[in-house]
C-alpha positions in Angstrom: 44.5 43.2 105.0 45.9 39.9 106.0 49.1 39.8 108.0 52.2 38.3 105.7 53.9 35.5 107.4 56.4 34.5 105.1 58.3 37.0 102.6 60.7 35.4 100.0 62.4 38.2 98.2 64.7 37.4 95.2 66.5 34.2 96.8 69.3 32.6 94.7 70.4 29.2 96.1 73.2 26.8 95.0 74.4 23.6 95.3 78.1 24.2 94.8 78.6 26.0 91.5 75.1 24.9 90.2 72.5 27.6 90.8 69.1 26.1 91.8 67.3 29.0 92.9 67.3 32.1 90.3 65.9 35.0 92.2 62.7 33.3 93.5 60.2 35.9 95.3 57.2 34.3 97.2 55.1 35.1 100.0 52.5 33.4 102.3 50.0 35.4 104.2 48.2 34.4 107.5 45.7 31.8 107.3 46.6 30.8 103.7 47.4 27.4 101.9 49.9 28.2 99.2 51.3 25.6 96.9 54.5 25.5 94.9 54.0 23.1 91.8 56.4 22.0 88.8 58.5 19.4 87.4 60.8 17.5 89.3 64.1 19.7 89.6 62.1 22.9 89.2 63.4 24.0 92.8 60.3 23.2 94.9 62.0 21.4 97.5 65.1 23.8 97.5 62.9 26.5 98.1 61.6 24.7 101.3 65.0 23.8 102.4 66.2 27.3 102.2 63.3 28.8 104.1 63.9 26.3 106.7 67.4 26.8 107.1 69.0 23.6 105.6 70.5 25.8 102.7 71.6 29.3 103.0 70.6 31.4 100.0 73.8 33.2 98.7 71.6 36.3 98.1 68.0 37.6 98.7 66.0 37.9 102.0 63.9 35.7 103.8 61.2 37.4 106.3 59.0 35.4 108.9 56.6 37.8 110.8 58.7 40.6 110.2 62.2 39.2 111.2 64.9 37.9 108.9 65.6 34.6 109.0 67.8 33.8 106.1 71.0 32.2 107.1 69.7 31.3 110.5 70.4 27.5 111.7 67.4 25.2 111.3 66.8 25.2 115.2 66.7 28.9 115.1 64.2 29.1 112.3 62.1 26.0 113.9 62.0 27.8 117.3 60.4 30.8 115.4 57.4 28.7 114.3 58.5 27.6 110.9 58.4 23.7 110.5 59.5 21.5 107.6 57.8 18.2 107.0 60.7 16.9 104.5 60.1 14.8 101.8 60.1 11.0 102.3 58.8 11.3 105.5 62.5 10.8 107.4 60.8 9.2 110.5 63.1 7.2 113.2 62.1 3.8 111.9 63.7 1.9 115.1 61.8 4.6 117.5 58.2 4.1 118.5 55.3 6.3 117.2 55.2 8.1 120.9 58.8 8.7 120.7 59.0 10.1 117.2 56.4 12.4 118.2 58.4 13.3 121.2 61.3 14.1 118.8 59.3 16.7 117.1 59.1 18.8 120.7 62.6 18.5 121.4 62.8 22.4 121.3 59.9 22.7 123.9 61.3 21.1 126.8 60.4 23.9 129.0 56.6 23.6 128.3 55.5 19.9 129.2 51.9 21.1 129.3 51.9 22.4 125.9 53.8 19.3 124.7 51.1 17.0 126.3 48.5 19.0 124.7 50.0 18.8 121.3 50.3 15.1 121.6 46.7 14.8 122.5 46.0 17.1 119.4 47.9 14.6 117.2 45.9 11.7 118.6 42.7 13.5 117.8 44.0 14.3 114.3 45.4 10.6 113.5 43.3 8.1 115.9 45.5 5.3 113.7 48.8 6.8 115.6 47.4 6.5 118.9 46.4 2.9 118.3 50.2 2.4 117.2 51.8 4.8 119.6 54.0 1.8 121.0 54.6 0.6 117.7 58.1 1.2 115.7 58.0 3.8 112.9 59.5 1.6 110.4 56.8 -1.1 110.6 53.9 1.6 109.9 52.3 1.8 106.3 53.2 4.4 104.0 50.4 6.4 104.8 50.7 5.9 108.6 54.3 7.2 108.0 53.2 10.3 106.3 50.6 10.7 109.5 53.4 10.3 111.8 55.8 12.8 109.7 52.9 15.5 109.8 52.2 15.0 113.5 55.7 15.0 114.3 55.7 18.5 112.5 52.6 19.4 114.5 54.6 18.9 118.1 56.9 21.7 117.3 53.8 24.1 117.5 54.0 25.4 114.0 53.1 28.8 112.9 53.8 27.8 109.4 53.9 24.3 108.3 55.9 23.5 105.1 54.9 20.0 103.5 56.8 18.5 101.0 55.3 16.1 98.8 53.1 14.5 101.7 51.1 12.3 99.2 54.1 10.8 97.3 54.0 6.9 96.7 50.6 6.6 98.8 47.1 5.1 97.5 44.4 7.4 96.3 42.4 7.0 99.0 45.2 7.8 101.6 46.0 11.0 99.2 42.3 11.9 99.7 42.7 11.7 103.4 46.2 13.6 103.7 44.6 16.4 101.8 41.4 16.3 104.0 43.8 16.8 107.0 46.0 19.8 105.1 42.3 21.3 105.0 41.5 20.4 108.7 44.8 21.8 109.9 44.3 25.1 108.1 41.0 25.5 109.3 42.4 25.3 112.7 44.4 28.3 112.1 48.0 27.0 110.8 49.2 28.3 107.9 50.4 26.1 105.3 53.3 26.0 102.4 52.9 22.9 100.4 55.0 21.4 97.7 53.1 18.5 95.7 53.6 16.6 92.3 49.9 16.1 92.5 49.1 19.6 91.0 45.6 19.0 90.5 44.9 17.9 94.2 47.1 20.8 95.5 45.4 23.6 93.5 42.1 22.4 94.7 42.9 23.1 97.9 45.2 26.1 97.7 44.1 29.8 98.3 47.2 30.3 95.9 49.7 28.8 93.8 53.0 29.3 92.1 54.4 27.3 89.2 58.2 26.8 89.3 60.5 25.8 86.3 64.3 25.7 86.5 64.6 27.7 89.7 62.1 30.4 88.6 58.5 31.6 89.0 56.6 30.8 85.7 53.1 31.4 86.9 51.4 32.4 90.0 47.5 32.8 90.8 44.9 31.6 93.1 44.2 28.0 93.0 41.2 28.2 90.9 43.1 30.4 88.5 46.0 27.9 88.1 43.5 25.2 87.8 41.9 26.4 84.7 45.1 27.8 83.1 45.6 26.3 79.7 49.4 26.1 80.2 49.2 24.2 83.6 46.5 21.9 82.6 48.3 20.6 79.4 51.6 20.7 81.3 51.1 19.5 85.1 47.4 18.2 84.8 48.0 16.0 81.9 45.5 17.4 79.5 45.7 17.3 75.8 
């Protein structure tokens, strides 16, 4: 049986008095791509923020590689290998590509050799970033900024890479490239938890998926099962 990397058990997360997550439970096994799909406001991004420590669940437990991480600060969660690439990319616009990537490795200052190897790996994955390594992040195209945000996540040496809306606002040809990159990273051994509005593309690459509705799990299954599910096809794939 594959090892369970991440286990989210009945978490309830609030924004003030508003309950955003209402007892969500998900798990991600070693080597999987798992996707969360759903409408805006369903709780997808809130789930990732709760896992990464940006938000603390009021109740429930999050376990990563057998250790309870719920309630830990972000840097402690990241140190353990849970790396969150946020929605909207959030790069540093006035810093160069190389400086942005170095920021991703800020917790690895005692491992200069490993950081150098990670930088080389990012440039192998995204040759365009190497071409622009001295260019300011804010001058990059949307697709290049997403490459940079993903590369910055890779610099933290993730055991679990969480990607929040990596295809948002990008041209179709760039979206295809982003999803090819996700599959390539996964084949290289990185376990991935993916939040995506582009449900069709997400389910095509995912081993399993969860459909979120108003802070709860409405459906779950393999990517293939959800792709052919009538409710999913009508609600999220735009079919009549």
